[in-house]
C-alpha positions as CSV (number, residue, x, y, z in Angstrom):
1,M,126.8,42.1,62.7
2,P,129.8,39.9,63.4
3,Y,132.9,40.7,66.5
4,H,135.6,41.8,65.6
5,F,138.5,40.0,67.8
6,Y,141.9,41.4,68.8
7,N,144.7,39.2,69.9
8,S,145.5,39.6,72.7
9,E,148.0,38.2,75.5
10,V,148.3,36.4,78.8
11,T,149.6,38.2,80.8
12,N,148.8,36.1,84.0
13,I,147.4,33.1,85.4
14,I,146.4,32.8,88.8
15,D,144.6,30.0,91.0
16,E,141.6,30.4,92.2
17,S,140.6,27.8,93.5
18,H,140.9,24.6,93.5
19,N,139.2,23.7,89.9
20,T,139.4,27.8,89.4
21,K,141.6,30.6,87.8
22,R,142.0,34.2,87.1
23,F,143.5,35.0,83.4
24,F,144.3,38.3,82.6
25,F,144.5,39.0,79.2
26,R,146.1,42.2,77.6
27,I,144.8,43.6,74.1
28,P,147.8,45.7,73.0
29,E,147.0,46.7,69.5
30,V,144.2,49.4,72.1
31,E,145.9,51.7,74.9
32,D,141.9,51.1,76.9
33,F,140.2,48.0,76.1
34,K,137.1,49.7,76.7
35,F,133.6,47.8,77.9
36,G,130.5,48.1,80.7
37,A,131.0,46.7,84.2
38,G,128.6,42.9,83.6
39,Q,130.0,42.6,79.9
40,F,131.5,39.2,78.2
41,V,134.3,38.9,75.8
42,M,134.3,35.7,73.7
43,L,137.8,33.4,73.0
44,D,138.7,32.0,69.9
45,L,139.9,28.3,70.6
46,P,142.3,26.3,68.4
47,I,139.6,22.9,69.8
48,D,137.9,19.9,67.5
49,S,134.7,22.1,67.8
50,K,131.6,23.1,65.3
51,I,132.0,26.1,67.3
52,K,135.1,27.6,68.5
53,T,134.3,30.3,70.2
54,R,133.5,30.4,74.6
55,S,131.9,33.6,76.5
56,Y,133.7,34.6,79.6
57,S,132.1,37.3,81.3
58,I,134.4,40.3,82.2
59,A,135.5,40.0,86.5
60,S,138.0,42.8,86.2
61,A,136.1,46.6,85.7
62,P,136.8,49.1,83.7
63,N,140.2,51.2,84.6
64,G,141.6,52.5,81.4
65,T,144.0,50.2,81.1
66,N,143.8,47.1,78.2
67,T,143.8,44.4,80.8
68,I,141.3,42.7,81.3
69,E,140.9,39.9,84.1
70,L,138.6,36.5,83.3
71,L,137.6,34.3,86.4
72,I,137.3,30.6,84.0
73,S,136.6,27.5,86.5
74,L,137.7,24.0,84.7
75,N,135.2,21.9,82.9
76,E,136.9,18.1,82.6
77,Q,133.6,17.5,80.2
78,G,134.6,20.2,78.0
79,L,136.7,21.7,75.4
80,G,136.9,24.7,75.9
81,T,138.1,24.9,79.3
82,P,140.5,21.9,79.3
83,Y,142.3,23.7,76.4
84,L,142.8,27.0,79.0
85,F,143.9,24.9,81.5
86,N,146.1,22.6,79.8
87,H,148.0,24.3,77.4
88,I,147.8,28.0,78.1
89,K,150.6,29.4,79.8
90,V,151.8,33.1,80.3
91,G,152.8,34.8,77.0
92,S,150.3,32.1,75.1
93,Q,148.3,34.6,72.7
94,L,144.6,33.7,71.8
95,P,142.0,35.6,69.9
96,L,139.3,38.3,72.2
97,S,136.2,39.6,70.9
98,Q,135.3,43.4,71.7
99,P,132.5,43.3,74.3
100,A,129.6,42.5,74.1
101,G,126.4,41.8,76.6
102,K,123.7,44.1,77.6
103,F,123.5,42.5,81.5
104,M,123.8,45.4,84.0
105,Q,124.0,47.7,81.1
106,P,123.7,50.4,80.6
107,P,126.5,51.9,83.3
108,F,124.4,53.3,86.1
109,T,125.2,57.1,87.1
110,N,122.6,56.7,90.2
111,I,121.3,53.1,91.4
112,D,117.5,54.6,93.3
113,T,116.6,51.0,95.0
114,D,118.7,48.4,96.3
115,V,120.1,46.2,94.3
116,C,120.8,41.6,94.7
117,L,123.3,40.0,93.2
118,I,122.5,36.8,93.3
119,C,125.3,34.5,92.1
120,T,126.8,30.5,92.3
121,G,130.1,29.8,90.8
122,T,131.7,31.6,88.7
123,G,128.6,33.8,88.3
124,I,130.3,36.8,90.4
125,A,132.8,37.3,87.4
126,P,129.9,40.1,86.4
127,F,129.5,41.4,90.0
128,R,132.9,41.5,90.9
129,A,133.6,43.9,88.2
130,F,130.2,46.2,88.8
131,L,131.2,46.4,92.6
132,H,134.3,47.6,91.5
133,D,133.5,49.9,89.1
134,I,130.7,51.7,91.4
135,K,133.8,52.2,94.2
136,N,136.1,53.4,91.8
137,R,133.6,55.8,90.0
138,N,132.4,56.8,93.8
139,I,128.3,55.8,92.0
140,P,125.8,57.3,94.0
141,H,124.0,53.9,95.8
142,K,121.6,52.3,98.2
143,N,121.9,48.8,99.5
144,I,123.7,46.3,97.5
145,D,123.6,42.6,98.6
146,V,126.0,40.0,97.3
147,I,124.7,36.4,97.3
148,F,126.7,33.8,96.7
149,G,126.2,30.0,96.5
150,S,128.2,26.8,95.8
151,R,129.1,23.6,97.6
152,Y,131.9,23.4,99.6
153,E,134.1,26.0,101.7
154,K,137.2,25.8,98.8
155,D,134.8,26.7,96.2
156,I,134.5,30.1,97.2
157,L,135.4,33.0,94.9
158,Y,137.0,36.4,95.4
159,R,136.4,35.8,99.6
160,K,139.1,37.9,100.3
161,E,138.4,40.7,98.0
162,M,133.9,40.8,98.6
163,E,134.6,40.6,103.4
164,E,137.1,43.7,102.4
165,L,134.9,45.3,99.8
166,A,131.6,44.8,102.9
167,Q,134.2,46.3,105.2
168,T,135.0,49.5,102.6
169,L,131.6,50.1,100.3
170,P,128.8,52.0,102.1
171,G,126.1,49.6,101.8
172,F,127.3,46.4,101.0
173,R,126.8,43.2,102.4
174,Y,128.2,39.5,101.2
175,T,126.8,36.5,102.0
176,S,128.2,32.9,101.1
177,V,125.7,30.3,101.1
178,L,127.0,26.7,100.9
179,S,124.8,22.9,100.3
180,R,127.3,20.9,101.0
181,E,130.3,22.1,103.6
182,Q,130.2,20.3,107.3
183,S,133.4,21.4,108.9
184,P,132.3,23.5,111.7
185,A,135.0,26.3,110.9
186,Y,132.4,27.1,108.4
187,T,130.4,29.9,110.1
188,G,128.5,31.5,106.8
189,E,124.9,30.3,105.7
190,K,124.3,27.4,105.0
191,G,121.6,25.7,102.2
192,Y,120.5,26.9,98.7
193,V,120.9,30.6,98.1
194,H,117.2,31.0,98.0
195,A,117.0,31.2,101.4
196,A,119.1,34.0,102.2
197,Y,117.7,36.6,99.7
198,E,114.1,35.3,100.9
199,K,115.4,36.9,104.4
200,L,116.8,39.7,103.6
201,Y,114.1,40.8,101.7
202,A,111.3,39.8,103.0
203,D,109.7,43.4,103.6
204,K,108.7,43.1,99.5
205,R,110.5,46.7,99.5
206,P,112.0,48.0,96.0
207,A,115.3,46.1,94.5
208,L,116.6,45.3,91.2
209,F,117.0,41.5,91.0
210,Y,120.4,40.5,89.0
211,L,121.3,36.7,88.7
212,C,123.8,34.9,87.3
213,G,125.3,30.8,87.4
214,W,123.8,27.9,86.8
215,K,120.9,27.2,85.3
216,V,118.8,25.6,87.5
217,M,119.2,28.4,90.5
218,I,119.0,30.9,88.0
219,K,115.0,29.1,86.7
220,E,114.3,28.2,90.3
221,A,115.6,32.1,91.8
222,R,113.4,33.7,89.2
223,E,109.7,32.1,90.2
224,K,111.1,32.9,93.3
225,L,111.0,36.6,93.3
226,L,107.8,36.2,91.5
227,A,106.4,35.0,93.8
228,M,107.3,37.1,96.4
229,G,105.3,39.4,94.4
230,Y,108.3,40.6,93.2
231,D,107.7,41.8,88.9
232,K,109.9,40.9,86.1
233,K,111.0,43.9,85.2
234,V,113.3,44.2,87.7
235,I,114.4,40.6,87.5
236,K,118.3,40.4,85.0
237,F,119.6,37.2,83.9
238,E,122.5,35.6,82.7
239,L,122.8,32.0,81.9
240,Y,126.3,30.0,82.7
241,D,126.0,26.7,81.5
């Protein structure tokens, strides 16, 4: 089934890190852009490529408005993100698709096990939407972990927001893991995300695992979670290039 595309307008652009921006898109033809936390949209870009659409997870929670947020990192070797970073400004218009994808769907009404959200880079976007949706709708839940992995402290995305959520959302715990940071000022976890969830879930308690980010991380995480004894049915994932 072909996707329906709306005309969207960029209403704001915020620098989140040295190579990552938060793009806000408004869809004027609808009052409420309906989607589920964890879904993605496609942007139809005027680039020299056989496939002109690029998919991005929605980083904002459903809120009854027609504006959504996308978290996008620059890939200088690509075609899509250089166009967005170099040519798109507030007021720019782009075709934007209806929401798609079943990652983290259907919407939860009650979460009866712990949930571990393992991500690298902009893979945190659907998890941010999920967390705010839980908070906004006061969804009953048990413990929720976000384990965010990247290379350097400057690469940590939504850091202040995640740390604030850890103080205000009951049962939520945030862990950052950096593989190359050498600064003594950084006191978080170092290495890779795998050691963090292996330690936190060493008791093998019932849990649901969501993986989003780099392909290598997801492949290794699936193998390690299976080796820990978790069934593949409780391991959900979404790949980023």
